[in-house]
N, C-alpha and C positions, 0 to 999 in steps of 0.2 A: 283883221283876222280873216282866215280862210273859212268859207262855209260851203258845204256841199249842197247842190240844188235838191229840191224835194217837190213831189207832187202832192204834198199834204193839203188838207182843207184849211182854209183860213180860220184863225181863232177869233173869238169875239174880243174886241179891244178892252183892256183893263182901264179903269178910270183912275185919275189922280196921279200925283207925282211921287208919292211915298213908295218905298220899296215893297215889292210883293213878298208876303210872308210865305215861307215854304215849310211844308210838313214832310219829313222824311220817314217813310215806313221801312224799318229794317236798318240795323247798324252793325251788320256783319262786314264781310270783305267789301262788297259792292257799296254799301252805305257809308262806311267809315273811310275807305281808301279813295273812292272815286267821287261819289255824289256830294257828300258833305263838304269836302274841300273845294270842289268846283262850283257848287252853289255859292259858297262863301266868297269866292273870288269874283263873282259876277255882279257888276254894277246893276242895281235895280232889283236884286234878289237878296233876301236875308233868311238865314236858317232860323226858323222860329220854334219848331217842335220836332223832336225825335220820338218816333213810336217804337218802343221796345219795353218789354217787361223784365229784361235781364239786368240785374243790379250792376254786374260788372261792366256791361256795355253802357249803362247810364253813367257810371262814374267816368268811363273813358270819354264819352261825349261831353260831359259837364266840364272836364278838365280842358278839352280842346276848344269848347265853345261856351265860355261862361255866359250865364244868362239864358241859355236855351231852355225851353220848356219840354216836358215829357208827357207822353200818353202811354198807357199800358196796352192799348189795343186800338186798331183803326176805328172801331165803333165810336170811340170818344171824338174822333174827328168829325164823323157824320153827325153825331149829336150836337157838336158845336155849330156845325153848319145849319142844322135844322133849327137851333135856337136863335139863329140870326146874329150878325155882328161879329162873329168870331170864326168865320170860315177861312181856311188858308187860301192864299192866292194861287197856290200850286201844290199838288201832292206828288211826291216822287216815290215810286214803288220799287224798293230795292230788297224785297223779301224773297224767300225761296220761289222757284219757278212755278210751283203748283198754285201759288196764291195770286199770280199776276192777273188772271182773268177775273176772278171774283172781286178782287180789290179795285181793279180798273173799272169794272161794271158799277160798283158802289160809288166810286168817285164821280164817274160821268153821270150817273143817275141823280147824284146830289148837285150836279152842275159845277163841279170843281175841276179846273184844268189839271191834267195829269201827264206825268212822264213815267214810262214803265221801262225798267231795265230789260235788255234782251234775254231770252226770247220773249216776245210779247205773249205768246200762247203756245199750246202744244200743236195746234193745227192752223192751217191757213183759213179754214172756215171760221174758227173762233176769232182770229184776227180781223176778218172781214165783218163779223158781227159787232165787234168793238168799234170798228171804223164807222159802221152804220149808226150805232148808238151815239157816237160823238157827233155825227152829222145831224141826227134827229134832235139832240139836245143843244146843239150849237156850242159844244164844249171842246176845248183844246185837248188833243191827244197826240203824244209823240213817243217815240221809242229811242232809248239811249243806245246809239251805235257809235261809240267813241272812236272806233278804229277807222272811221272815215276821216279822222283828223290825225292819224298817224303820220309821222314824217315821211316814211317811204311811200305811202299812198298818195300824199299830196305831191311828192316829187314825180311819181309816175303819172299822175294826172297832168302835170305841167309838161312832161315829155310827150305825152299823147297829144295834148293840145297844140304843141309846137311841131308835131309831125316828125319828131326825131327818129322814131322807130319804123316809119313807113306803115304798111298795113300789118296789124298784129295778127299772128298766126296762132300762137299758143301763149297762154298766161299760166305760169306756175306760181303757186302761193303756198307757203308752208308756215304753219303755226305749231312748232314742235317743241317738246320739252323732254327732259330726262328725269322721270319720276318713277323709278322702279318699285317703290314702296307705296302701297295704298295709304291715303290720308283719311278715308272714311267720310261720313257725312252724306247729305242728300245728293250732292253732285255726283257721287259714285254709286248711288243706289240703283238697283235694277228694277225697282218698282215703277211701273209705267206712269203712275200719277205724279211722280217726282220730276219727270222730264229731265233726268240726269244723262250723263254720258257726254263725250266730246263732240258728237255730231251736233247736238243742240247748244253746246257751250261754245267752244272755239269755232265750230262749224258755222254758227250764226254770223261770226265775224267774216270769215273768208268767203262765204257765199254772198253775203251782202256786198262786200267789196267788189267781187267779180260782177255782180249784176249792175252795180253803179258804173263800173268801168266799161262793160261790154254789152249791156242790155239784156233783154229777156232770154230765159233758158227755154230751149225746145226739147232737149233730151238730157237725161241724167243717168249716169251709171255710178255705182258706189260699191266699196268693200269696207264694211265696218266689222272690226275684229275685237275680241276680248282677249288680251294677251297676258296680263299679269295674273299670277296665282291669286285666287280669291276674288278677282274682279267680277262685278255683276253686270257691267254695262261697257259699251265700246270705249276703248282707250287708244285705238290705232286705226284711223279711218282715212280712206281715200275717196274723193268725189270728183268725177269727171262731168263737166257741163259742156254741152254744145249750145252756143248762143245763136239767136236768130240771125245775127249778122255774119256767122261763120266762124267766129273765134272759138277755140276750144280752151276751157279752163281746167287745169289739173290742180286740185286742192288737197292738201295733206294736213291733218290735225292728229297729234300723237302725244302721248305721255311716255312713250317707250323708245325714244330716239336717242341713242347713245352718242351719235355724231350728227349734229344739226346740219341740215341743208340750207341753201340760200332762202332768205325770207321771200324774195321775189326773183323769178327768172322769167323775163318777158322777151319773146322772140318775134321779131318783125321782119318785113321784107327788106328793110334798109339796115337795121341794126338790132342789137339785143341789149337789154339792161339787166344787170345782176346786182342784187343788194343782199348783204348779210346783216344779221342782227336785228333785234326788236327795237322799236321806238322807245326812247328812254323815259317817257313820261310816267308809265306805270311804276317803274322802279323808283323814280323820284318821289312819287306820291306815297309809296310804301315806306320810304325813308323819312317821311314827314316834311319834305319840301313842299312849298306852296307857290302857285303862280302869281299870287297877289302880294307876295312879300319881296323883300330885297333879293332873296335867293331865286326869285322868279324872273330876274332881269334878263337872263338868257334862257328862259323856259323853252324846253323842247329843242334846244340846239344840240347838234351832233358834231363831234370832232372830225376833222378831215380824214383821219385814217379809217373811219367807218363808212365813208361815202361809197355809194355804189359806182359801178362803172358802165359806160355806154360804149359800144363798138361792135366789131364783127370779127369772127375768125379765130380769136385767141381767148384763152381762159383768163378771167380777172385775177385768178390766183397766181398767174405768172406775169401779171402786169399788162394784160391785154386791155384795149379800150382806154377811155379817158375817164378820170374821176368826175363825178357829177355832184355838185354841192347839194346836200340834202336840205329840203325845206324844213323849217322849224315845225315840230309837232305842235298841235294847237287844240288840245282837249277843251280849254276854256271857251273856244268858239261855239261849242254845242249849246251851252247854257246861255251864252250871249245871244244866240239866235232864238232860243226859247223866250228869253226876256223880251226881245224885240218883237216877236210874234204876239206875245200876250199884250204888249203895249199898243201895237198898231193893228192887230187883227190879221197879220200876215200868216203865211203858211208855216207849218211845223218844219223844223230842219230835217227830221226823219219821220215819215208818215206811217200810220198803221197799215195802209195799203201796200207800201213798200215792204213792211215787215211780213205781210201776208205772202207777197211774191217770194220772199226768202224762205218762209216756212213751207211753201209749196215745193221748193227744191229739196228742203230737208226731208219732207215726207216722202218724196220720190226717191231720195237717196236711201232712206230706211227700207222702202219696199224693194228697191233694186238689190240691196245687199241681202235681204231676206230671201228673195226669189231667184237671185242670180241672173237678172235680166236688166236690160236698159229700159228706162221708162220714158215714154214720150209725154210731153206736156202740151195741153191744148193751147 
């Protein structure tokens, strides 16, 4: 499996050969579609407890994972840990954004390893405080950034490593959708404490990818707009990053895009790479397919007609360039790396300090859009 490098702090090695029992906090979209299936597919991990007080979600989890236990609130997990002998080997926090910091703080204080869905926090300062707490307690902490294992991202990393593009001049990344009608819920709330809006939702993905590919940001400019009638928070946002190495990243996240642009357009001194379409893994998970079953034999594979193109001078839409086989997407690699780190004491696949770097860019983008200025980062 492909794994992305990380600068995370080593975890304390887990003892014994039995699977690590995982407690999943939250069984909404993130918990049911992403975390529960991927945890279940990972050797060395077992989904032990789902934390939700919603009867309908309990029924859904019970049907999907017979034998799973339930807790009505995270406090039950901390009480189990304090009582000794029944602490989970890993807590996964897939609850609403505003709960990430307090729940991660409670888990780390209890000495329980923790994975937190993105965004880790509302601010870079909060993320750094969590990283410091994890270091003080010697407790594993990682952030779920599954898009590092998207098929197009893995393909682009391969092209960059092979020097196919030459020196990259500009990186364009789009995570666009056509959702003209509001869906409601905390993700579309304008209340600051909810940490809603696309800047922190899809923006967390595209900014993280840009930083992994091209290094630290030194300047950020952004335009965050509220386009749909009745919307309370940004739904059409552009972020421009100047990287320390000179690459410029142009990142777009939107719910108002009636005609989707290329997922990636990467322009280099030797060639360009253009790729349309999203990685198929999210759609597969939403359809109930699983990487650990027979239907996962070709997990993350993309048909040739969707491959991106590499070349110069002509539009891929008219056949310019050559088709580039897309790497298989590999979301299971994230939890495989988590399990390995917990067993061996190795680094987290995505660290809290990397999450803090991403949040620093998101904070700068929000300030840039509000004030109409480019923001320099120290």
